[in-house]
C-alpha positions as CSV (number, residue, x, y, z in Angstrom):
1,M,-17.3,-10.5,-19.2
2,A,-14.6,-8.8,-17.2
3,R,-15.8,-5.9,-15.2
4,K,-13.5,-2.7,-16.2
5,S,-13.9,0.6,-14.8
6,G,-16.2,2.9,-17.0
7,N,-18.1,6.0,-16.2
8,S,-21.4,4.4,-15.0
9,Q,-19.6,1.7,-12.5
10,T,-18.5,3.4,-9.1
11,V,-15.5,2.2,-7.7
12,N,-14.9,2.1,-3.8
13,I,-11.0,3.3,-2.7
14,L,-9.8,2.2,0.7
15,I,-7.0,3.7,3.0
16,I,-6.6,3.1,6.8
17,G,-6.6,6.1,9.2
18,Q,-5.5,5.4,12.4
19,A,-4.3,7.5,15.7
20,G,-0.5,8.9,14.6
21,R,1.1,9.5,11.6
22,L,-1.5,7.7,9.4
23,Q,-4.2,10.2,10.0
24,Y,-2.3,13.0,8.9
25,E,-1.0,11.0,5.3
26,A,-4.9,10.2,5.1
27,V,-5.4,14.1,4.5
28,L,-2.5,14.4,2.0
29,F,-4.2,11.3,0.1
30,A,-7.8,12.3,-0.1
31,A,-6.3,15.8,-1.0
32,S,-4.6,14.7,-3.8
33,L,-7.3,12.5,-4.9
34,R,-9.7,15.3,-4.9
35,A,-7.1,17.3,-6.8
36,R,-6.3,15.0,-9.1
37,T,-9.3,12.5,-10.2
38,P,-12.1,14.9,-11.3
39,G,-15.7,13.2,-11.1
40,S,-17.6,10.6,-8.9
41,Q,-16.8,7.4,-10.4
42,F,-14.1,6.8,-6.9
43,R,-15.7,6.8,-3.9
44,L,-13.2,7.2,-0.7
45,F,-13.2,5.3,2.3
46,V,-10.8,5.9,5.4
47,A,-11.2,2.6,7.2
48,E,-10.7,3.0,11.2
49,P,-10.0,0.1,13.1
50,L,-11.8,0.2,16.3
51,P,-10.7,-0.1,20.3
52,G,-10.5,-3.7,21.2
53,P,-8.2,-6.2,23.1
54,L,-5.6,-6.5,20.3
55,W,-4.8,-2.6,20.9
56,P,-3.2,-1.3,23.7
57,S,-4.9,2.0,23.2
58,D,-7.5,3.3,21.0
59,P,-6.2,3.4,17.3
60,R,-9.1,5.4,16.0
61,L,-8.7,8.9,14.3
62,S,-7.4,11.2,17.5
63,D,-7.4,14.7,15.6
64,P,-11.1,15.8,15.6
65,A,-10.0,18.3,12.9
66,V,-8.2,15.8,10.7
67,R,-11.9,13.9,10.9
68,Q,-13.8,17.1,9.9
69,L,-11.0,17.9,7.1
70,L,-11.5,14.5,6.0
71,E,-15.5,14.6,5.5
72,E,-14.5,18.2,3.7
73,L,-12.5,16.7,0.9
74,G,-15.1,13.9,0.2
75,A,-14.0,10.8,2.5
76,E,-16.4,8.9,4.3
77,I,-15.2,7.3,7.4
78,I,-16.0,3.6,8.2
79,Q,-15.0,1.4,10.9
80,F,-13.8,-2.3,11.4
81,E,-12.7,-4.4,14.0
82,S,-9.1,-6.0,14.4
83,K,-10.3,-9.6,15.2
84,H,-6.9,-11.2,14.4
85,F,-4.1,-8.6,14.0
86,G,-4.0,-5.4,15.8
87,H,-1.2,-3.7,17.6
88,G,0.8,-6.8,17.0
89,Y,0.7,-6.9,13.1
90,P,-0.9,-3.6,12.0
91,Y,-0.1,-4.5,8.3
92,G,-3.2,-6.7,9.0
93,N,-5.4,-4.0,8.7
94,K,-5.4,-3.7,5.3
95,I,-7.0,-7.3,4.9
96,E,-9.6,-6.8,7.9
97,A,-10.6,-3.5,6.7
98,L,-11.9,-5.1,3.3
99,Q,-15.2,-6.5,5.0
100,A,-16.0,-2.9,6.0
101,L,-16.4,-2.1,2.3
102,P,-19.7,-2.5,0.4
103,K,-20.1,-5.8,-0.7
104,G,-19.9,-6.9,-4.8
105,E,-18.6,-3.7,-5.5
106,P,-14.9,-3.1,-7.3
107,F,-12.6,-1.7,-5.0
108,V,-8.8,-0.6,-5.1
109,F,-6.5,-0.4,-1.9
110,F,-3.8,2.1,-1.7
111,D,-1.5,2.0,1.6
112,T,-1.9,5.5,3.0
113,D,1.5,6.8,2.3
114,T,0.4,7.0,-1.4
115,L,0.0,10.4,-3.6
116,I,-2.6,10.7,-6.3
117,T,-0.6,12.5,-8.9
118,G,-2.9,12.1,-11.8
119,D,-6.2,10.9,-13.3
120,L,-7.5,7.7,-11.9
121,N,-9.9,7.6,-14.6
122,S,-7.8,7.0,-17.1
123,V,-6.2,3.8,-15.4
124,P,-8.1,0.6,-17.3
125,F,-8.7,-1.6,-14.4
126,D,-10.0,-5.1,-15.1
127,F,-11.3,-6.1,-11.7
128,D,-12.1,-9.7,-12.6
129,R,-8.0,-9.9,-13.4
130,P,-6.8,-8.4,-10.0
131,T,-2.9,-7.3,-9.4
132,A,-0.6,-5.4,-7.3
133,S,1.9,-3.0,-7.0
134,M,5.2,-4.2,-8.8
135,R,7.7,-1.4,-7.5
136,R,9.2,-3.8,-4.9
137,E,12.8,-5.4,-4.3
138,G,13.5,-9.0,-3.5
139,T,12.5,-8.8,0.5
140,W,11.1,-12.2,0.9
141,P,12.3,-14.8,1.2
142,Q,15.8,-14.1,2.4
143,L,17.8,-17.5,1.9
144,E,19.9,-19.4,4.5
145,L,22.6,-21.3,3.6
146,Y,22.1,-24.7,3.1
147,G,18.2,-24.0,3.4
148,P,15.1,-24.2,0.8
149,G,15.5,-22.2,-2.3
150,Y,12.8,-20.0,-3.9
151,T,11.3,-22.9,-5.6
152,Q,11.1,-24.9,-2.8
153,I,9.6,-22.1,-0.7
154,W,7.2,-20.5,-2.7
155,K,6.3,-24.3,-4.3
156,S,5.3,-24.7,-0.7
157,L,2.6,-22.5,-0.6
158,Y,1.0,-23.0,-3.5
159,D,1.0,-26.7,-2.6
160,K,-0.5,-25.4,0.7
161,F,-3.8,-23.8,-1.0
162,E,-3.8,-26.3,-4.0
163,L,-2.8,-23.8,-6.3
164,D,-0.6,-24.1,-9.6
165,F,2.4,-23.2,-8.9
166,E,4.1,-23.5,-12.4
167,S,1.4,-21.0,-14.1
168,S,2.6,-18.2,-11.7
169,L,6.1,-18.2,-13.0
170,D,7.7,-15.3,-14.9
171,L,10.0,-17.8,-17.1
172,S,12.1,-14.5,-18.6
173,W,14.1,-14.8,-15.7
174,P,16.1,-17.6,-14.2
175,D,15.5,-20.1,-12.2
176,E,16.5,-19.2,-8.3
177,Y,15.8,-15.3,-9.3
178,W,13.5,-13.7,-6.8
179,K,11.7,-11.9,-10.2
180,R,10.9,-15.4,-11.5
181,Y,8.2,-16.0,-8.6
182,L,5.4,-13.7,-8.1
183,Y,5.7,-11.5,-5.6
184,F,4.3,-7.9,-5.3
185,N,4.4,-5.0,-2.7
186,A,1.4,-4.9,-1.3
187,G,0.8,-0.6,-1.5
188,F,-1.8,-1.1,-3.9
189,F,-3.8,-4.4,-4.8
190,F,-7.7,-4.3,-6.6
191,G,-10.5,-6.6,-7.2
192,S,-14.1,-7.2,-8.0
193,C,-15.5,-7.5,-4.5
194,P,-13.6,-6.7,-1.6
195,H,-15.5,-9.2,1.0
196,G,-14.6,-12.2,-1.6
197,F,-10.9,-10.9,-1.7
198,G,-10.8,-10.2,1.7
199,E,-12.2,-13.3,3.1
200,R,-9.6,-15.4,1.1
201,F,-6.6,-12.8,2.0
202,L,-7.5,-13.4,5.7
203,R,-7.8,-17.1,5.6
204,Y,-4.4,-17.5,3.7
205,A,-2.6,-15.3,6.2
206,L,-3.6,-16.9,9.1
207,A,-3.0,-20.2,7.5
208,I,0.7,-18.9,7.0
209,R,1.2,-17.4,10.0
210,D,-0.3,-20.3,11.8
211,D,0.6,-23.1,10.4
212,A,3.5,-22.3,7.7
213,P,4.7,-25.2,5.6
214,A,8.2,-26.6,7.0
215,E,9.9,-24.8,4.1
216,L,9.8,-21.8,5.7
217,I,10.9,-22.1,9.2
218,C,13.8,-20.1,8.7
219,Q,11.6,-17.4,7.1
220,S,10.5,-14.0,9.1
221,L,6.5,-13.5,8.6
222,D,6.8,-9.6,10.1
223,P,6.4,-7.7,8.5
224,W,6.1,-9.7,5.0
225,L,3.1,-11.9,6.0
226,D,0.8,-9.6,3.8
227,Q,2.9,-9.6,0.8
228,V,3.4,-13.6,1.2
229,A,0.0,-14.2,1.1
230,L,-1.2,-11.6,-1.7
231,P,0.4,-13.0,-4.3
232,L,-1.2,-16.1,-3.4
233,V,-4.5,-14.7,-3.5
234,I,-4.1,-12.9,-6.7
235,H,-3.5,-16.0,-8.4
236,S,-6.3,-17.8,-7.1
237,L,-8.3,-15.1,-8.2
238,G,-7.2,-15.4,-11.9
239,G,-5.0,-12.5,-11.9
240,G,-1.4,-12.2,-12.2
241,R,1.5,-9.4,-12.6
242,D,0.4,-7.7,-16.1
243,T,-3.3,-7.0,-15.8
244,L,-2.3,-3.2,-16.1
245,P,-0.3,-1.1,-18.7
246,D,3.4,-0.1,-16.7
247,G,3.8,3.2,-15.7
248,L,0.2,4.1,-14.3
249,L,-0.2,3.2,-10.7
250,D,3.0,3.5,-9.0
251,G,3.9,5.9,-12.0
252,K,2.0,8.6,-13.8
253,I,-0.9,8.1,-11.5
254,T,0.2,7.4,-7.9
255,C,3.1,7.5,-6.0
256,H,3.9,5.5,-3.3
257,Y,6.2,7.3,-1.5
258,R,6.5,5.6,2.0
259,L,7.4,8.3,4.2
260,L,8.0,12.1,3.5
261,P,12.3,12.0,3.7
262,L,12.0,9.3,0.8
263,L,9.7,11.7,-1.3
264,Y,11.8,14.2,-1.2
265,A,14.7,12.5,-1.7
266,R,14.0,10.1,-5.2
267,E,10.6,11.2,-6.3
268,D,10.7,13.4,-9.5
269,D,9.5,17.0,-9.5
270,H,6.2,16.6,-10.3
271,V,4.9,14.5,-7.8
272,L,7.0,17.4,-5.4
273,N,4.5,19.9,-7.2
274,V,1.4,17.8,-6.2
275,L,2.5,18.1,-2.8
276,E,3.2,21.4,-2.5
277,E,-0.6,22.2,-4.2
278,I,-2.1,20.1,-2.0
279,T,-0.6,21.3,1.0
280,A,-0.5,25.0,0.4
281,P,-4.5,26.0,1.2
282,N,-4.7,27.4,4.9
283,R,-7.4,24.8,5.9
284,V,-4.8,21.8,5.1
285,K,-2.1,23.8,6.4
286,K,-3.6,24.5,10.0
287,V,-4.2,20.6,10.0
288,L,-0.9,19.2,9.1
289,K,1.3,21.8,11.0
290,T,0.2,20.2,14.3
291,Y,2.3,16.8,13.1
292,D,5.8,18.1,14.0
293,P,7.1,16.0,10.9
294,F,4.9,17.0,8.6
295,K,5.3,20.8,9.8
296,R,8.9,20.5,9.5
297,M,9.7,18.5,6.1
298,I,7.0,20.7,4.3
299,Y,6.5,23.7,5.9
300,Q,9.8,24.4,7.5
301,N,11.8,23.0,4.2
302,R,13.4,20.3,6.0
303,G,12.3,18.7,2.8
304,Q,14.4,21.0,0.5
305,K,17.7,20.0,2.5
306,V,16.6,16.7,1.9
307,R,16.1,16.7,-1.8
308,A,19.6,18.5,-2.1
309,L,21.3,15.3,-1.0
310,F,20.6,13.5,-4.0
311,D,20.6,13.1,-7.4
312,R,17.3,11.8,-9.2
313,K,19.0,10.7,-12.2
314,D,21.9,8.6,-9.9
315,L,20.1,7.3,-6.7
316,P,21.3,4.5,-4.6
317,R,20.1,1.0,-5.9
318,K,18.8,0.1,-2.6
319,E,16.0,2.1,-0.7
320,Q,17.9,1.5,2.7
321,A,21.4,3.5,1.5
322,I,18.9,6.5,1.1
323,R,17.6,6.1,4.3
324,N,21.1,5.6,5.7
325,K,22.2,8.6,4.4
326,I,19.1,11.0,5.8
327,K,19.8,9.7,9.0
328,R,23.3,10.6,8.5
329,E,22.5,14.3,8.0
330,G,20.2,14.5,10.7
331,F,17.1,14.6,8.5
332,W,15.3,11.4,9.0
333,M,11.5,12.1,10.5
334,R,8.7,9.8,10.3
């Protein structure tokens, strides 16, 4: 029987925390989770990479006040070793950190630049049918003139791992259109066991990085490696693109804002209200104001100036156009 979220089952949430912007985003995530999801069903883990040869400097949480506040907000801080990625590919943190979670317990990974804007208890997770974020653009592959098409590229990957390619296709979209092929944003994903999921994610990612099919010779894997491997993992574990109702994650319940200027530019008023609510308490404000981009965007009203540049009902279709407009006005921060 499929294991679905319920009141009797603890679900572990994983985000990455490390020196720099991510540690302050982790505070926002933890504060929003506490504010919007009552009860004890969800247990938050903040995973920090340990120092090692793959990191030129110490990647751990560098602000003791951040560490203390995260623990006050109910987070458990855990460590993991960077054995394969590290500084050269920090997106690999989400792959390697999975092994630090309790084995055999259902999990949800979120990118740290996410706000919980509703009650996660209302999301009908089916952990035996994993999925990931469908809030994505057709960022990979980028087709080259006279090069292989979408079908050749994706099928070469399914063949490499002895997976059934045809059953992964969404036949409501035409051949050689990117939405026909299973592709996610890796901003969230979930499964029944982080160790099994993480081992397969790591194995697929390393095999693609180190021994890619010939059809990928013209394709960049930086920063796309995690998003190339993820649909293969999900498909191999019996998941797919439609195992959650639309409009919950990356909708009413969570917001993957990416960077604060993008949040102010494009997210609806409810998301902004959550941000203002969770950043108002003095104990949170005292910590976040030590990070200059957050101080200026949230507390010195630069975010509101960004918001005034855009009509949320008529946003540019591409994210890059939003970024460019903010940069032209001199309001970009990260």
